[in-house]
C-alpha positions in Angstrom: -73.2 -207.6 -4.0 -72.7 -211.5 -5.0 -68.8 -210.8 -3.7 -70.0 -209.7 -0.6 -71.9 -212.3 0.2 -69.2 -214.8 -1.3 -66.9 -213.3 1.6 -69.8 -213.5 4.5 -69.6 -217.5 3.0 -65.9 -218.0 4.0 -66.3 -216.0 7.0 -68.1 -218.6 8.3 -66.2 -221.1 6.9 -62.9 -219.6 8.8 -64.7 -219.8 12.2 -66.2 -223.0 11.5 -62.2 -224.2 10.9 -61.0 -222.1 13.7 -63.5 -224.0 16.0 -62.7 -226.8 14.8 -58.6 -226.3 15.0 -58.8 -224.5 19.1 -61.1 -226.8 20.2 -59.1 -230.1 19.5 -55.8 -227.7 20.0 -57.1 -227.3 24.0 -57.9 -230.9 24.5 -54.2 -232.2 23.0 -52.9 -229.7 26.3 -51.6 -231.6 29.5 -53.1 -231.9 32.2 -57.3 -232.6 32.8 -59.7 -230.4 34.1 -61.5 -232.1 36.1 -59.1 -233.5 37.9 -57.9 -229.9 39.0 -61.9 -228.9 39.4 -61.7 -232.0 42.2 -59.0 -231.2 43.8 -56.2 -234.0 44.7 -58.1 -235.3 47.0 -60.9 -236.4 45.6 -61.7 -240.1 45.2 -61.9 -241.7 41.8 -65.8 -242.3 41.9 -66.0 -238.3 42.1 -63.9 -237.1 39.4 -66.1 -239.4 36.6 -69.4 -238.2 38.4 -67.8 -234.5 38.3 -67.1 -235.8 34.8 -70.3 -236.5 33.8 -71.9 -233.4 34.6 -69.4 -231.4 32.9 -69.8 -233.6 30.0 -66.2 -234.2 29.5 -67.1 -238.1 29.3 -68.9 -238.0 26.2 -67.0 -238.7 23.0 -65.0 -236.1 21.2 -67.1 -235.8 17.6 -70.3 -235.7 20.0 -68.8 -232.8 22.2 -67.1 -230.9 19.1 -70.5 -230.9 17.3 -72.2 -229.5 20.3 -69.8 -226.5 20.9 -70.1 -225.8 16.8 -73.7 -226.0 16.8 -74.2 -223.5 20.1 -71.9 -221.3 19.2 -74.0 -220.3 15.4 -77.1 -219.9 17.9 -74.7 -217.7 20.1 -74.4 -219.8 23.0 -70.4 -220.1 23.6 -70.4 -223.2 26.3 -70.5 -222.2 30.5 -67.3 -221.4 32.1 -65.7 -225.2 34.1 -64.2 -222.6 36.9 -66.2 -219.7 37.0 -69.6 -222.0 36.4 -70.4 -218.7 35.0 -71.9 -218.6 30.6 -67.9 -217.5 28.2 -70.0 -215.1 26.7 -70.7 -213.0 30.0 -67.0 -213.5 30.5 -65.9 -212.1 27.4 -68.4 -209.3 27.9 -67.3 -207.8 30.8 -63.2 -208.1 29.8 -64.3 -207.2 26.7 -64.5 -203.2 27.2 -60.7 -203.2 28.1 -58.8 -205.0 25.4 -60.9 -202.8 23.7 -59.6 -199.2 25.4 -56.6 -200.5 25.5 -56.0 -201.9 21.3 -58.0 -198.2 21.1 -54.8 -196.4 22.7 -52.6 -198.9 20.9 -53.3 -198.0 17.6 -53.4 -194.2 18.0 -50.0 -194.8 19.3 -48.8 -196.7 15.9 -50.6 -193.8 13.8 -48.9 -191.3 15.9 -45.5 -193.1 14.9 -46.2 -195.2 11.7 -47.4 -192.3 9.7 -44.6 -189.9 10.4 -41.8 -192.3 10.2 -43.4 -193.7 7.2 -43.9 -189.9 5.8 -40.3 -188.7 6.5 -38.8 -192.2 5.0 -40.9 -191.5 1.6 -40.2 -188.2 1.3 -36.8 -188.4 2.5 -35.0 -190.9 1.1 -31.3 -191.6 2.1 -31.6 -189.5 4.7 -30.3 -189.1 8.5 -34.5 -189.2 9.4 -34.8 -191.9 6.9 -32.9 -193.9 8.3 -33.5 -193.4 11.8 -36.7 -194.3 10.9 -35.8 -198.2 9.0 -33.8 -198.2 12.2 -36.7 -198.2 14.8 -38.9 -200.6 13.0 -35.9 -203.3 12.4 -35.4 -202.8 16.1 -39.3 -202.9 16.6 -39.4 -206.2 13.9 -37.1 -207.6 16.4 -37.8 -207.4 19.6 -40.5 -209.5 21.8 -43.3 -207.6 23.2 -43.3 -209.3 27.0 -39.7 -208.1 26.8 -40.1 -204.3 25.8 -43.3 -204.3 28.7 -40.6 -205.7 31.4 -38.3 -203.0 30.4 -41.0 -200.1 30.1 -42.1 -201.5 33.6 -38.3 -201.1 34.7 -37.8 -198.2 33.9 -40.8 -196.0 34.1 -42.5 -197.2 36.6 -39.9 -199.2 38.6 -36.2 -196.9 39.1 -38.3 -194.1 37.7 -41.6 -193.6 39.6 -43.9 -191.9 37.1 -46.1 -194.7 35.6 -47.6 -197.5 37.2 -46.7 -200.6 36.3 -49.8 -203.1 36.5 -53.2 -202.7 37.2 -56.5 -200.5 35.7 -57.7 -197.9 38.6 -55.7 -195.5 37.0 -55.7 -193.1 33.8 -52.3 -193.4 34.0 -51.5 -197.4 34.1 -52.9 -198.1 30.4 -50.1 -195.9 28.6 -47.6 -198.6 29.3 -49.4 -201.3 27.8 -51.2 -199.9 24.8 -47.0 -198.2 23.7 -45.5 -202.0 24.6 -49.0 -203.3 21.8 -48.2 -200.8 19.5 -44.4 -201.9 18.7 -46.0 -204.3 16.9 -47.8 -202.6 14.6 -45.2 -199.9 13.7 -43.3 -202.3 11.4 -46.1 -202.7 8.5 -48.0 -199.4 9.5 -44.5 -197.4 9.0 -43.7 -199.8 5.4 -47.2 -199.1 3.5 -47.7 -195.7 4.7 -43.6 -195.1 2.9 -44.9 -197.5 0.2 -48.1 -195.9 -0.5 -46.7 -192.2 -0.2 -43.8 -193.2 -2.7 -46.7 -194.9 -4.9 -49.1 -191.5 -4.9 -46.7 -189.0 -4.7 -45.2 -191.3 -8.8 -49.1 -189.8 -9.5 -49.6 -187.5 -12.2 -51.6 -185.0 -10.5 -49.0 -185.0 -7.5 -46.6 -183.5 -9.7 -48.6 -181.3 -11.1 -49.1 -179.7 -7.6 -45.5 -179.5 -7.3 -45.3 -177.9 -10.6 -47.4 -175.3 -10.1 -45.5 -174.2 -6.7 -47.8 -176.3 -4.0 -46.0 -176.5 -0.3 -44.8 -179.7 0.6 -46.9 -179.4 3.2 -50.2 -178.9 1.0 -49.0 -181.7 -0.7 -48.7 -184.0 2.1 -52.3 -183.7 3.8 -54.3 -182.7 0.5 -52.8 -185.6 -2.2 -50.8 -187.9 -0.3 -53.1 -188.6 3.3 -56.2 -189.2 1.6 -55.4 -190.9 -1.4 -52.9 -193.4 1.2 -56.3 -194.5 3.2 -56.9 -196.8 1.6 -53.2 -199.0 2.3 -53.4 -198.1 6.2 -57.5 -199.4 6.8 -56.9 -202.1 4.8 -53.3 -202.8 7.3 -55.5 -201.8 10.4 -57.8 -204.4 9.8 -55.5 -206.9 9.0 -53.1 -206.0 11.9 -55.8 -206.8 14.8 -55.4 -210.2 15.0 -51.9 -209.8 15.6 -53.3 -206.8 18.4 -55.8 -209.2 19.6 -52.9 -211.6 19.8 -50.3 -209.5 21.1 -52.6 -208.9 24.1 -52.6 -211.8 26.2 -49.1 -211.2 26.7 -49.1 -207.5 27.3 -51.9 -208.0 29.6 -50.3 -211.0 31.8 -47.7 -208.9 32.2 -49.3 -205.5 32.9 -51.9 -207.4 35.1 -54.7 -206.2 32.8 -57.9 -207.5 33.4 -59.2 -208.0 29.6 -59.4 -211.0 27.4 -55.9 -211.8 27.6 -55.5 -212.4 31.0 -58.9 -214.0 30.9 -57.7 -216.2 28.1 -54.0 -217.0 30.2 -56.1 -217.5 33.5 -58.6 -220.1 31.5 -55.7 -221.7 29.1 -53.6 -222.4 32.9 -56.4 -223.8 34.9 -57.5 -226.1 32.3 -61.3 -224.4 31.2 -61.6 -225.8 28.3 -65.3 -223.9 27.1 -63.8 -220.4 28.2 -60.2 -220.9 26.4 -62.3 -222.0 22.7 -64.7 -218.9 24.1 -62.4 -216.6 23.3 -60.8 -218.0 20.3 -63.9 -218.2 18.5 -65.0 -215.0 20.3 -61.6 -213.2 18.4 -61.9 -214.4 15.3 -65.2 -213.3 15.3 -64.1 -209.8 16.1 -60.9 -209.8 13.5 -62.9 -211.1 10.4 -65.5 -208.2 11.2 -63.5 -206.0 10.6 -61.6 -206.9 8.1 -65.1 -207.4 6.2 -65.4 -203.9 7.9 -62.1 -202.0 6.4 -62.9 -203.8 2.5 -66.9 -201.8 3.2 -64.6 -198.3 4.5 -62.0 -198.8 1.2 -65.1 -199.3 -1.3 -66.7 -196.2 0.4 -63.0 -194.4 0.4 -61.7 -194.9 -3.2 -65.2 -195.2 -5.4 -63.0 -196.9 -8.0 -62.2 -199.9 -6.3 -66.0 -200.9 -6.9 -65.5 -201.8 -9.8 
């Protein structure tokens, strides 16, 4: 219980650090949001009056303390562009990002688990080398480049799938596949390492010596004992998936948090960008804690 409370305390400190960091970084970006909102024809008096109205005339330290204190109460401020609470904008776009992330994670597991098992059970085989080549390629190519290639092939040339939007059920296939590529390398390596580790245990060797089939050993012994590292990696990869969704959603015009973050960043919408980053960090921290708790449930030996 003490370790769990310390974990929560560290998570709060991490979120405070993320809040301070994004507050400073967004203000180092070139451009003035007040000038953009006022328009090119506004005079100096109008610009300064708008700056005072938005509270951007206050010292940076005051603005930071106000942002952090409001965030602790669940208030992420008001969007400078949309003139709506930032939290409402995030909650409106969140279901689309969650849906895309779940589809991407499911796709990544469909690719990584079989590839990792084949590599572990048949080392140095053609299947092992093929899986290693696919993982190396996935680790080397950028997501936006893969996304553009997928659109060019399946949407433009073949016409099988839509290239943007979410008005069709098939519209999620291309962005989910592109986003899942981020997860392939680490998940495949984790499954391979876990399978080799579990396969070297005495109970797995005993099961093999008793004449159990390879499929039975894989599904009864390997997969069940590999759940802990897989759950842990999924929790750690959530941050990478959220960051990758910004690029993926922008390329495929998917109406999620990533698209909202990109549009807000270009408009210098400080509160919205700060709120999205802090909210995403809270999601990552929460999923990490949940993953640790699931690991303790799956393997009670870890409790000691």
